[in-house]
N, C-alpha and C positions, 0 to 999 in steps of 0.2 A: 504494500500500500504506500503510495507516494506521500512524502512529507511536504505539504504545501508551503510552509513557512520557510523552506529552503530555496524558494524560487530565486530570490535576489542573489543568494550565495552561488547558486548554480550558474546563473547568467553571467555574473562577474567572473567566475572561474573559467568558464568557457571562453569568454572574451579575451582574457589575458593569455590563455593557452593558444587560441587561434592567432593571436598577434605576436606570439613568441615572447611574451613578457611574463611568463609564469615564474614565480620565485623558486629557489632551490629548497627553501625551508619555510614551512608554514606552522604557525601555532594556533590551533583551534581552541577557543575559550568559550565559556558560557556556563550557566548553571547546569547541574545534573538534570537530565530529562529533556534537553532541547534537541538531541539527536546528533551530537558531535561525532560519534563513532560511525553512524550511518553516512554522515557527510564525508568523513575521512575515507571510508571504503569506496564511496562513489568517486571521489577525487582520484584515488588510486586507479580505479577502473578507467577513468578518462585518460589517464596517462598511458596505461599499459594495454588497453583493449578498446580503443576509441570507436571502432566500428560497431561494437555491441553495447554502446553506452545507453543507459536508461536516462530519460529526461530529468529525473529528480532522484535524490536519495530515497531509499525505501525503509519501511518498517514492516516486520521485524528485521533487525540487522542480519544480513548474510555477509559474513566476512569474504571479501574478494580474495580468491586464491589464484596464484599465477607463479611461474618459476622465477620471475623477477620481483616478486612481492615478499616482503618480510614484515611480520608482526612481532613487535617486542612488547611483552606484557609482564606483569609481576608474577613470578612463579608461585604456584599454589602453596608451597611450603615456606614461602618467604613474605616479607612485608615491603620489600624494596626491589627496584631494578638495579642490579649491580654492575660494576665496571666490566666484568668478564662478558656479560651479555652485550654491552655496548662495543667492546673491542671485537667480538665476533661479528657483530653487525657491520662495523667499519670494514672488516676484511671482506665480507660478502659484497658490500656495496662497491668495492674496488674491482670486482671481477667483471668480465665482459657480459653484456646483456644477452640473454637467450634469444629474444625476439626483436631486438633492435630499437625498442622504445625507451631504453634506459632502465633504471631500477627505482623502486619505491620502498620506503620503510615507514611504518607507522609505530610510534612509541606511545603506549597507552597503559596507564597515564604517565605523562612526562613528569608530573609532580612526585612520582614514586621513585625517581632516580636518586641514588645517593649523590653526595657532593662529588665524589671521585668519578662516578659514572657521567655526571653532567659535564665535568671538566674534560673528560675524555672525548666527549662529543663535540666540543667547541670548534676544533679545527675543521672537522667534517662539515659542520653547519656553515662555517665561513667559506670553505672551499670544497664543496661536494665533488666527488669523483665523477667525471663524465656527465651524462645527462641524468643525474640523480634527483630524486624528490624525497625530502624528509618531512613527514607530517607528525607533529607532536600534538597530543591531546592533553589538555589540562583542566581538571575539575576545580582545582584550587591554585590559582596563579600565585598566591602569596608564598607558596613553598618552592617556587622556581627561582633560580638565581637570575639576577639582572643580566648577566652575560648571555643567558639563553634568549631572553627577550630581545636583546639588541641584534641577534643574528637571525631572527625569524620575522616573517611577515605575519602579523597577528590578524586573525579573522575571528571576530566575536559573534557568536550566534545568540541573538537575543531571545527572550521569552516572547512567544507570539501573543497577539491579542486574545483575550478570553473567548470572544466569539469564534475566532478561527480554531482555537483549541477544542472548544466544545463541539463544533460542527465535525471536526475530524474524529474526535473520540466517539461521537454518536454513530458515525459511519462504521467505526471499528467494532462497536458493541452497542447496538441500539437499545435505548431504554435503561441503561445503567445509571447509577447515581454519580454522573460525571461532574456535576457542579461542585458537589461536596468533596469528591476525590481531588479535583483540580485545585480547590482551595487548600486542602490539606497538603498538597504537594508544592505549594508555593507558586502555582501558576504554570508549571512546566508539564506539558502533555504526557511525555513518556513516563515521567515519575508518577503521574496521576494513575497510570495503568497499575502500577504496583500499589499505590495508595488505596485504590478501590478494594483491594483484597484485605486491607488492614483498617478499614473504617471503624469496625466494631471495637477493635483493639484501641484505636485512638480515642473513641468515645469513652471507653472504660478508663483510660489514662486521664482524660479530661475530668471525669468524675472524681478520680483520686486527687487531682490537684485542687478541685473545688472543696473536697472534704478537708484536706490538710490546710488550705487557705483559711478555712473557717475554724481552725484550731480543733478539729475533730479527726479521729482516725490515728493510725500509727504509721509514722514514716518508715520504721524498720520493716513492718509487714508489707507495706506497699513496695518498698525497695526490693524485697525478696521476690515479689511477683514480677517486677520490671526486669530483674536480673535474669529472668528466664527468656527474655526477648533479646533480639539482636541489639547490642549496645549502640551501634551507629544509628539504627532506626529510632531508638529512644532519644538519643541526644539530638538528632535532627528535628524530631517532633518537638522536643522541649525548647530548642533554640527558636523554632518558628513561633511557639506560644509566647515566649518572652519578647520576641520582636513585636508581636501583635499587642502585647501588654504595654510596651513602650509607646506604640502608635496610639493606643487608646488613651494613655495618660496625656498625650500631646494634643491629639486631634479629636478625641471623643470616641466613645464606644462604637458609634455608627460607622466609623472609618476602619474598624478592626474586625471585619467579618471573619469568623472562624475562631475567635477567642473563646476558650473553653470555660472560663471562670466568670463569675458575676461581679458586679460593681463593689460589693461588700469586701471582696478580696483585693480588688484593684486599689481601693482607697486606703488599704493598710500599708501599701508599699511605697517607699520613696523612689522617685525616678532615677536618682543617681545610683541607688543600690540595684535597680533593675539592670542598668548598664554593666555594673560590676558582675552581676550574676550571669548575664549574657556572655561576658568575656570569659568567665570560668568555663561555661558550657562549651564555647567555641574552642578554647584551649584543649579541652578534652577531646573534642571532635577531631582536632588536628593530630592527636597522638595515635600511635600504632596500637592496634588491638592486642591485648595481652600485656600491655605496659602498666596497667593498674588493676586493682581489685574492683571488679564491676559492682558487686553488691555494696561494698563499703563506700564506693564513690557515689552510688545512687542514694545511699542512706544520708550521706553528707549533703547532697543537693536537696533532698526532700526535707531534711531537718531545717535547713536554711529557709526553704519555702514555708514550712509550718511556722517559722519564727518571723514571718513577714519580711525576710531578707534584711533584717536589722544588722546582721554582722558582716554584710557584704562590703563594708568600707575598708576591710582589711586588704592589704596588697597580697594577691594570691601567688604562691610559688608556681614555677613553671611545670613541675612534674605532677602528673595527675594524682598519684598516691599521696605525695607530700601535701598537695593542695587540699585534698579532702580530709587528711588527718589534721591539718591546720584549722579546718573549719569546725572540727568537733569540739 
């Protein structure tokens, strides 16, 4: 199924390629759920198999396979893309093309590269061998070195208009609760597909926050339930709720559609402490899985929430475990 909000990207990419102005290195950025990987696969196909090119990137993603195509991803048993992976890629990119269209490599996600891996890639980004194309995908640009940015042409894929997203999602699965799922996903259509499956879970978590915010319930018991879920899912959802909380405190509740708590909880919390709490959550989101005790971390976050975020003026440590121990 074609991705309609990629029309401008597709047109611009075809224009630069037809005019022989295509860059050697591209950095695709944008929120999770806008289709960066589909775009990367389509761009690779345009370079290596132009006669069979589809008009637009497709969903679901079908990884483009070709003898001159190389996908570099985070190994299942690791949390990062290492220097040996990049060195092997550089060696492969220097070989002669099988079909004469050059070579393409996709690094996904580029923000998972170690510092040494990123540094190893710099010279290749600056002077790619032959007719090579490097496509880097970044979900979190803040984790990429500035030297990577300076050597790539950045293409940012924005969140499409809500009407565009809802129309596309309804064609994908007519009659589903897409409005609620899209709101829960922060407006990104592909993330809304996953969010649809977790609406009841998020509703339950919203009720948990409401109970704790009204000084009822047990933060430890709720943390034990949340610890059984995917930590990234929990932290992403909680981050979205706190952003909506900040918006409601600034612009009013009507501007924060999707906020799971009522005004009695909102009025207990100082806005500065909301920002501090959001910073703590986002620091945790940026850490590798397994680097902190999930249940202990969730207990700390929920105890702070139950206390109305009154202790969030403390400067948080950078390590997730130390951070949550300091909050206790």
